[in-house]
N, C-alpha and C positions, 0 to 999 in steps of 0.2 A: 677504383672510383670510390670517393667518399660519399657517405650517406646523404649529405646536404649539398653536394656539388650542383651548381646551377640554380640554387634556390636563394631567395632573399627574405630576410626576417627583420622585423621591427619589434623592439622590446621597450616597454615603458618602465620607468624606474630602473633603467639599465646601467646606471653609473656606479652602483654599489650593491653589496649583498647578493641576494638570489638573482637579481636582474643582471648584474655584471657577470656572475658565474655562468648564467645561461648564455649571455652574449659570447663569452669566451668559448663555451662548450660548442655552440653552433658554428662559430667562426673556425675553430680548429677542425671541424668536420666538413668544411667546404662551403658553408653559407656565406653570402654577403650580408653583413649585419649592420644595422643602425640602431641607436638607442635614443630614447627621448627621456629627458630628465630636467629637473629645475637647475641643477648644478652639474657641470661636466668637468671632472678633474681626473687626470691619470688614466684616461682610456687607452687601451692598446691601439697601435697605429692602424691595425686592420679593421677597427670598428669606427663607424661614422657617428658623430654626436649631434643631436639637435636639442636646443634648449627650449623647453615649454613646460607649462604647468597644466596638468590634466583638468584643472577647474576652469581653464580659459579656452573656450571653444574655438575662438579665432586662431589662437596660437597653436592649438592641437591640429586644426585643419592645415595650417601652413606647414607644420612640422611633418605631418603625414605625407602631404603632397611633395615636400622636399625630399623625404626619404624615398618615396616611390620613384621619383625622378632620378636620384643618385644611384639607386639600386637597380633600376631598370624594371620596376614592378614590385609587387609584394606577394609572397607565398605564405608567409607565416606572420601572425601577430601574437605577441605575448603581452597580455595585460597584467603587468606585475606591480605597477605603481600603487602604493597604499600607505596609510598612516595608522598608527595605533591610538588607543584610548584606554584609560584606566578608570575604573569606578563602577558602582552600582547604578541603577536607573536614577537614583537621587543625586548623583555626584556630578553629572554633566548637564549643563544648561542647554536650552534650545539651539543657541548659536553653535555650540560644540557638536551637537547631534547633526545639525545641518552641514557643518564643515566636514566632518568625517564621512558622512554619506556622500557629499559632493565629490570627495577624492576617491573613496573606495568603490562606490557603486556608479554614480553618474560619470565618473572619470572613465570607467570601462565602456560606458555607453558612448561617450564622445569620441573616444579613439576608435572603437569598433565602427561607429557610423562613418567616420572619415575614411577608414581603411577598406570597408566593404566593396566600394566600386573597383578597387584595385584587386582585391582578393577574388572577385568574380572572374577576373581575366586569367587566373591561375588554374592550372590543371592539378595542383597539389595543395590547395588552399586549406589552411587550418588556423584556428584561434585557440589559444590556451590561456585561461584565466588563472591567476594565482589566488586561490581561496585560502582556507585555513581549517585546521582541526576544530576551531571554534564554531564552525558551521554545524558540527555534529554533536559536540559534547558541551556540557555546562561547565564553564571555567569561572572561578570567582573573580570579581572585580573586572569583568570584561563585557559588561552588558552592551554598551554601544558598539564596540569592536565586533562582538559576536553577531549582533544584528546586521551589520554591514556584510559580514562574510556569509551569513545565511542568505542574504539577498543575492550576493554574487553567485552562490551555488545554484539558486533557483533561476537566476538570469542565464547562467550557462546552459541549463537544460532547455529553457525557452528558446534561446538563440540556436541551439542545436536543432530543435524542431523547425524553426523558421527557415534555416538556411541549408538543410541537408539536401534538398532537391536542387540547390544551386552548386552543389559539389564542395561546400565549405563545411568542414568538420569543426565542431566546437566542444572542447573538453575543459576540465579544470583539475588542478593539482591541489591537494590539501596537506600542506606541511604541518608537522607538529612544531614545537618550539625550535626554531632554527638558530644556529650559531652565526649571527650576523652582527655587523657593527651597531645596528639599532638595538638589538637585545643586549649587547655588551654595554651600551650607554645606559640603558635602563638599570642594569645591575650595578653600575658604578655610582648611580644616584641613590642607592639604598643605604641604610645604616650598616648593613652587613653584606657587602657584595659577594663574598665567597659563600655565605650561607644562602643567599638568594639564588645563586647559580646552582648550588647543590639541590635546592628545593625544586628548581625547574628540571634538573636532570633526573631526580628521583621519581617524578610523576610520569616519566616515559618508561615503558617496560624495558627498553634496551638499556636504560640507565645513563643515557647521554643525550646531548642535543643533536638534532639533525644537522648535517652539514649543508652548506649552500650548494656544493657540487652534487650532492645526492638529489636535491630538489631539481637542480638544473638538468640532471640526467633524465628524471621523470618528465620534465617539460619537453625535453628533446624527443623522447619516445613518442609522446602524444602529438608533437608537431611534425614528426617525420613520416617518411613514406612507409615504414614498417607497420604503422598503426592505421592503415587505410580503411579498415572496417570499424574503427573505434570513434564513436561520436556520442555526445551526451554522457560521457563517463566522468566519474569522480575518482581520481587516483590518490590514495592516501600515502603520504611519505612522512609518517608520524611516529616511528618507533613503536608501533603497536597500540597507541593511545586509543584509537577508535574501536578496534576489534577485540582487544585482549582484556581479560579480567583476571589478574594474577593475585595469588595470596601474597601477603607481605613478605619481604625478603628476611631470611634469618638474621638476627642481630650478630 
């Protein structure tokens, strides 16, 4: 018997990057999986897609209801949808602050709110939020993004406290810089893509970017039955960025 046999999962931002890796990981281990994203292209046949923007409450509610109906309920919600922002506190105007918070923080609220009635019906209910190393450490030119991820981490703990007596576990995973299409696009827009990539790799103690599959494996652990006593946890998958302080590497 596979770990997720008989379980159903919904993943936001599930059409690419960490979300798609997680959808594949869970599906390969027995889960019935649906993803919610703004654009659905190239999904495996085993994964059901729903088009919605997490900033649109009506669309979110319709997608979650549709997913629960198609899957026969919901056991796992992975709140993975998110966007980035570059700059100091001077560089992003109020509209950009509102936009990024709307996706990264209130988006988690909207989807969770819609999913909770279904999760309460599950004997193995869990929510996993994709947070970031930016919630823990100061990264240059990431003021807005870091603020949203700090909010997601705090929200995760509050949700865990609110829903533990309902049998719903809530945790988050904090990736370091992950090797995703979004990061690769950012690098391609710089004057020196190879140099920019090398700089990102060098700030991680492991000397490389985190793979999407590595984050997916962590999400699957937090979502699965083997972590039944884990709630309110923050699992770092960051190549040691949070916990390690190493001397410079020899030249």
